[in-house]
C-alpha positions as CSV (number, residue, x, y, z in Angstrom):
1,M,-17.6,5.6,3.1
2,R,-14.5,5.1,5.2
3,K,-10.9,5.3,3.9
4,A,-7.5,4.4,5.2
5,S,-4.0,4.7,3.7
6,I,-1.0,2.9,5.1
7,R,2.5,3.7,3.8
8,V,5.4,1.4,4.7
9,R,9.0,2.3,3.9
10,T,10.7,-0.9,2.9
11,T,13.2,-2.2,0.4
12,W,10.8,-5.2,0.0
13,G,7.9,-3.3,-1.5
14,A,7.8,-5.5,-4.7
15,R,7.9,-8.7,-2.6
16,L,5.1,-7.4,-0.3
17,W,3.1,-6.6,-3.4
18,A,3.6,-10.2,-4.7
19,V,2.8,-11.8,-1.4
20,L,-0.4,-9.8,-0.9
21,K,-1.7,-9.8,-4.5
22,P,-3.6,-13.1,-4.2
23,E,-5.6,-11.6,-1.3
24,G,-6.1,-8.3,-3.1
25,D,-7.5,-10.1,-6.1
26,R,-10.3,-11.6,-4.0
27,P,-13.5,-9.6,-4.1
28,L,-14.8,-8.4,-0.7
29,P,-18.5,-7.4,-0.3
30,R,-18.1,-4.1,1.6
31,T,-14.5,-3.1,0.8
32,T,-12.1,-2.2,-1.9
33,V,-8.4,-2.8,-1.4
34,S,-5.5,-1.6,-3.5
35,F,-1.8,-1.5,-3.0
36,Q,1.2,-0.4,-5.0
37,E,5.0,-0.3,-4.6
38,A,7.2,2.6,-5.7
39,D,10.4,4.4,-4.6
40,G,11.0,2.2,-1.6
41,E,7.5,2.4,-0.2
42,F,4.6,0.1,-0.1
43,L,1.2,1.8,-0.1
44,L,-2.0,0.0,1.1
45,E,-5.3,1.8,0.5
46,V,-8.7,0.5,1.8
47,V,-12.1,2.0,1.1
48,A,-15.0,0.5,3.1
49,K,-18.7,1.0,3.4
50,D,-18.6,1.1,7.2
51,T,-16.2,1.2,10.1
52,S,-16.5,-2.5,10.9
53,A,-15.5,-3.6,7.4
54,L,-12.6,-1.1,7.4
55,R,-11.3,-2.4,10.8
56,A,-11.6,-6.0,9.7
57,V,-9.7,-5.5,6.5
58,L,-7.0,-3.4,8.0
59,N,-6.4,-5.9,10.8
60,S,-6.0,-8.7,8.2
61,Y,-3.7,-6.8,5.8
62,L,-1.6,-5.3,8.6
63,R,-1.1,-8.8,10.1
64,W,-0.2,-10.3,6.7
65,T,2.2,-7.4,6.0
66,S,3.9,-7.7,9.4
67,T,4.2,-11.5,9.0
68,A,5.6,-11.2,5.5
69,M,8.2,-8.6,6.6
70,K,9.3,-10.6,9.5
71,M,9.8,-13.7,7.3
72,M,11.8,-11.6,4.7
73,E,14.0,-10.2,7.5
74,E,14.7,-13.8,8.7
75,V,15.4,-15.1,5.3
76,G,17.5,-12.1,4.4
77,K,19.9,-12.6,7.3
């Protein structure tokens, strides 16, 4: 098993959680994804059966997180 944890400090943790929740609710065959928001941080945890699955899921979630944060920054201006 492979595991990765990504911690993002942001004031938009609750919004990120809401944006990513639909994707997190989808079952994936070789990975388990969980995320939580607390104390100004957003935590993403991925457990995968192999390195390829871990890389694929991390790429997707990091891209979605980055896009969501950029959109929130633009809207928040």
